[in-house]
C-alpha positions as CSV (number, residue, x, y, z in Angstrom):
1,M,36.0,-42.8,56.8
2,S,37.6,-40.0,54.8
3,Q,36.0,-36.7,54.0
4,I,34.6,-36.4,50.4
5,K,33.7,-33.3,48.5
6,I,31.6,-33.4,45.2
7,T,32.3,-30.9,42.5
8,C,30.9,-30.7,39.1
9,D,31.0,-28.7,35.8
10,S,28.2,-26.0,35.4
11,T,26.7,-28.2,32.6
12,C,25.2,-30.4,35.2
13,D,22.2,-28.1,35.2
14,L,21.1,-28.7,38.8
15,T,19.1,-25.9,40.7
16,E,20.9,-23.8,43.2
17,E,18.7,-25.5,45.9
18,L,20.1,-28.8,44.8
19,Y,23.6,-27.7,44.8
20,R,23.1,-26.4,48.5
21,K,21.4,-29.4,49.7
22,Y,24.2,-31.7,48.4
23,D,27.0,-29.2,49.3
24,V,28.3,-29.4,45.6
25,E,30.6,-26.7,44.3
26,V,30.4,-25.9,40.5
27,M,32.9,-25.1,38.1
28,P,31.5,-22.6,35.7
29,L,32.3,-22.9,32.0
30,G,33.1,-19.9,29.9
31,I,30.4,-18.3,27.5
32,M,31.6,-15.6,25.1
33,L,28.9,-13.1,24.0
34,G,30.7,-11.0,21.4
35,D,34.2,-10.2,22.9
36,K,33.2,-10.5,26.5
37,L,33.8,-13.8,28.4
38,Y,31.1,-14.6,31.1
39,R,30.8,-17.7,33.5
40,D,28.0,-20.0,32.8
41,G,25.4,-19.6,35.7
42,V,27.3,-17.0,37.5
43,D,27.2,-13.8,35.5
44,V,25.2,-14.8,32.4
45,T,21.8,-16.5,31.9
46,A,20.3,-18.7,29.2
47,E,17.8,-15.6,28.6
48,S,20.9,-13.7,27.9
49,V,22.2,-16.0,25.4
50,F,18.8,-16.1,23.5
51,S,18.7,-12.3,23.5
52,F,22.2,-12.2,22.1
53,V,21.5,-14.6,19.3
54,S,18.2,-12.9,18.5
55,E,20.0,-9.4,18.3
56,T,23.2,-10.5,16.4
57,G,22.2,-13.7,14.7
58,V,25.5,-15.2,16.0
59,L,25.9,-18.0,18.4
60,P,27.9,-17.5,21.6
61,K,31.1,-19.4,22.0
62,T,31.6,-21.8,24.8
63,S,34.9,-22.6,26.4
64,A,36.1,-25.3,28.8
65,A,37.4,-24.7,32.3
66,S,41.2,-24.7,32.2
67,V,43.8,-27.2,34.0
68,T,44.7,-24.5,36.3
69,E,41.0,-23.6,37.1
70,Y,40.4,-27.3,37.9
71,A,43.5,-27.5,40.0
72,D,42.7,-24.5,42.0
73,L,39.3,-25.9,42.7
74,F,40.6,-29.3,43.7
75,R,43.3,-28.0,46.0
76,K,40.7,-25.9,47.9
77,Y,39.5,-29.1,49.3
78,T,42.3,-31.7,49.3
79,E,44.4,-29.2,51.2
80,Q,41.6,-29.7,53.9
81,G,41.9,-33.5,53.8
82,Y,39.0,-34.2,51.4
83,A,39.0,-36.6,48.6
84,V,37.3,-34.8,45.6
85,I,35.0,-36.4,43.1
86,H,34.3,-34.3,40.1
87,I,31.6,-34.8,37.4
88,N,32.4,-33.6,33.9
89,I,30.4,-33.0,30.7
90,S,30.9,-35.9,28.2
91,S,34.5,-35.9,26.9
92,E,32.9,-36.2,23.3
93,F,31.5,-32.6,23.8
94,S,34.4,-30.7,25.6
95,V,37.9,-31.2,26.8
96,C,36.7,-30.5,30.4
97,Y,37.3,-34.0,31.4
98,Q,40.8,-34.1,30.0
99,N,41.7,-30.9,31.7
100,A,40.2,-32.2,34.9
101,C,42.3,-35.4,34.6
102,R,45.4,-33.5,34.1
103,A,44.7,-31.3,37.3
104,A,43.7,-34.4,39.3
105,E,47.2,-35.9,38.4
106,E,48.7,-32.8,39.5
107,V,46.8,-32.3,42.7
108,G,46.1,-36.0,43.8
109,N,43.2,-37.4,45.6
110,V,40.8,-36.3,43.0
111,Y,38.5,-38.6,40.9
112,P,37.3,-37.1,37.6
113,I,34.2,-38.7,36.2
114,D,33.4,-38.6,32.4
115,S,29.7,-38.6,32.7
116,R,29.3,-39.5,29.0
117,N,26.5,-37.1,29.2
118,L,25.2,-33.5,29.5
119,S,22.8,-31.3,31.6
120,S,20.9,-33.0,34.3
121,G,22.0,-36.5,33.0
122,S,25.2,-35.6,34.4
123,G,23.1,-33.9,37.2
124,H,21.8,-37.5,38.2
125,L,25.3,-38.5,38.8
126,V,26.1,-35.5,41.0
127,M,23.1,-36.4,43.3
128,A,24.1,-40.0,43.2
129,A,27.7,-39.3,44.3
130,A,26.4,-37.1,47.1
131,E,24.0,-40.0,48.3
132,L,26.7,-42.5,48.2
133,A,29.1,-40.3,50.1
134,A,26.5,-39.8,52.8
135,K,26.2,-43.7,53.0
136,G,29.9,-43.7,54.0
137,L,31.3,-45.2,50.8
138,E,35.0,-44.2,50.0
139,A,35.9,-42.2,47.1
140,P,37.4,-44.9,44.8
141,E,34.2,-47.0,45.3
142,I,32.0,-44.0,44.7
143,A,33.7,-43.4,41.3
144,E,33.5,-47.2,40.3
145,R,29.8,-47.0,41.0
146,L,29.3,-43.8,39.0
147,N,31.0,-45.2,36.1
148,E,28.9,-48.2,36.2
149,M,25.7,-46.3,36.7
150,K,26.4,-43.8,33.9
151,A,25.6,-46.6,31.2
152,R,22.0,-46.7,32.6
153,L,21.2,-43.0,32.1
154,D,18.3,-42.4,29.6
155,V,18.9,-39.0,28.4
156,S,17.1,-37.2,25.5
157,F,15.2,-33.9,24.6
158,V,13.0,-32.6,21.9
159,L,14.0,-29.6,20.0
160,Q,11.6,-26.8,18.9
161,T,14.0,-25.1,16.5
162,L,17.0,-26.2,14.4
163,E,18.3,-22.6,14.0
164,Y,20.8,-22.9,16.7
165,L,22.1,-26.2,15.1
166,K,22.2,-24.6,11.8
167,K,24.3,-21.6,13.1
168,G,26.5,-23.9,14.8
169,G,27.2,-25.9,11.6
170,R,25.4,-29.0,12.9
171,C,22.6,-29.1,10.3
172,S,22.1,-27.5,6.9
173,G,19.8,-24.7,6.2
174,V,17.7,-26.8,3.8
175,V,17.1,-29.5,6.5
176,A,16.2,-26.7,8.9
177,L,13.9,-25.1,6.5
178,G,12.3,-28.4,5.7
179,A,11.7,-29.2,9.4
180,S,10.2,-25.8,10.0
181,L,7.8,-26.1,7.1
182,L,6.7,-29.5,8.2
183,H,6.5,-28.6,11.7
184,L,9.0,-31.4,12.6
185,R,10.4,-31.4,16.0
186,P,13.5,-33.8,16.3
187,E,14.3,-35.8,19.4
188,I,18.1,-35.8,20.3
189,E,19.3,-38.8,22.4
190,V,22.6,-38.9,24.1
191,V,24.1,-42.4,23.3
192,D,27.8,-43.5,24.1
193,G,28.6,-39.9,25.1
194,S,27.5,-38.4,21.9
195,M,24.2,-36.9,20.4
196,K,22.2,-38.7,17.7
197,V,18.8,-38.1,16.2
198,G,15.9,-40.2,17.4
199,R,12.2,-39.8,16.5
200,K,10.8,-36.8,14.8
201,Y,7.6,-35.3,16.2
202,R,5.2,-33.4,14.4
203,G,3.0,-30.5,15.2
204,K,3.0,-27.4,17.6
205,M,5.2,-27.1,20.6
206,E,2.8,-28.6,23.2
207,K,1.7,-31.5,21.2
208,S,5.4,-32.4,20.1
209,I,6.6,-32.2,23.7
210,L,3.7,-34.3,25.1
211,D,4.1,-36.8,22.3
212,Y,7.7,-36.9,22.9
213,V,7.1,-37.7,26.7
214,R,4.8,-40.5,25.8
215,G,7.4,-41.9,23.6
216,R,10.0,-41.9,26.2
217,L,7.9,-43.2,29.1
218,E,4.7,-45.1,27.9
219,G,4.6,-48.8,28.7
220,R,8.2,-49.1,29.9
221,T,9.1,-51.6,32.6
222,D,12.8,-50.9,32.6
223,L,12.6,-47.6,34.4
224,Q,14.2,-46.9,37.8
225,L,11.4,-45.0,39.3
226,N,13.1,-43.1,42.3
227,R,13.8,-39.8,40.3
228,I,13.2,-38.1,36.9
229,F,14.2,-34.7,35.7
230,I,12.1,-32.5,33.5
231,T,15.0,-30.2,32.1
232,H,14.0,-27.4,29.7
233,S,15.4,-24.0,28.3
234,H,12.6,-21.9,29.4
235,A,9.5,-23.6,28.0
236,P,6.3,-22.1,28.8
237,A,5.2,-22.9,32.4
238,E,1.8,-24.2,31.5
239,I,3.4,-26.9,29.2
240,V,6.0,-27.9,31.7
241,E,3.2,-28.5,34.3
242,K,1.3,-30.6,31.6
243,V,4.5,-32.6,31.2
244,R,4.8,-33.2,35.0
245,Q,1.2,-34.4,35.1
246,L,1.7,-36.7,32.1
247,V,4.9,-38.0,33.6
248,L,3.0,-39.2,36.7
249,E,0.2,-40.6,34.6
250,L,2.6,-42.8,32.7
251,Q,5.1,-43.8,35.5
252,P,5.0,-43.6,39.3
253,F,8.2,-41.7,39.8
254,A,8.8,-41.0,43.4
255,E,10.4,-37.6,42.7
256,V,9.9,-35.3,39.7
257,I,12.5,-32.4,39.5
258,E,12.3,-29.4,37.2
259,T,15.5,-27.9,36.2
260,Y,16.5,-25.3,33.4
261,A,19.1,-25.8,30.9
262,G,22.2,-23.7,31.7
263,C,23.9,-21.4,29.2
264,T,26.2,-24.0,27.6
265,V,23.5,-26.5,26.8
266,S,21.0,-23.6,25.7
267,S,23.7,-22.2,23.3
268,H,23.3,-25.5,21.2
269,C,19.6,-26.5,21.7
270,G,17.9,-23.1,21.7
271,P,14.8,-22.0,23.4
272,N,11.9,-24.2,24.6
273,C,13.8,-27.4,24.4
274,L,12.6,-30.0,26.9
275,G,13.8,-33.4,28.1
276,V,13.1,-36.2,30.4
277,L,16.0,-37.7,32.1
278,F,16.1,-40.8,34.3
279,F,18.0,-44.1,34.9
280,R,17.0,-47.4,33.6
281,K,16.9,-50.2,36.0
282,A,20.1,-51.7,37.5
283,E,20.9,-55.3,36.8
284,E,22.6,-55.7,40.0
285,K,21.4,-54.4,43.4
286,N,24.6,-52.7,44.3
287,E,24.3,-50.2,41.4
288,T,21.1,-48.7,42.8
289,V,21.2,-45.5,45.1
């Protein structure tokens, strides 16, 4: 049985405790605040991003990890005899996957995975990869299983502001103003690696978030109930706790994990965004971790 190392982009948005538990090394993406480059999750926080936008009215710029950075990370482990499995943010959102593939070709014995996702949607695959490796699967089989599993990810979040999308050119000022006046909170779904608008929830923050959670979970029978993430960009703690309670009222998940959206994701969704992220049931037993 070969040794396997799991690595991932910082956009997987797991907690430090989970990265340590699963022995995962993280490749930080770049965050430009003004003319200074920071590393996502290393020397800049989401709170710093929100403060920068509030003070300057300008969104930070995000940058992918380079081919050289990926190659250096991969060699660190392949030179010790490891096979490396690396989970990337969706190739629709960034060139990270393409850069990781180029580095993998250069280094060898590396398996980049295009998660077709972001945040803890990708994080689900990181944990699944580590669990499959612990079961003794070889790297090619783990990569194959992850590529099957990613189609079953159910990833969405509800926004509390459209200002960040407006500043990033992803929606017009008129649309943002109309949504604000009507107290509309749009749901964003990740489908086939890209984002699309789902339902629109009306009302204040707590109501819109709890209505969103009901909309995602209530009455469903197609959920894989081993694990769910509640991932948010620093939503109020009391609302997050109400979300946790509601999740367990609606569905008997074995594990409910709270994580924070990192700088890259927060740069686009803004503060108080919240999502519930889980797998749908597998059609075949060998897809379940």
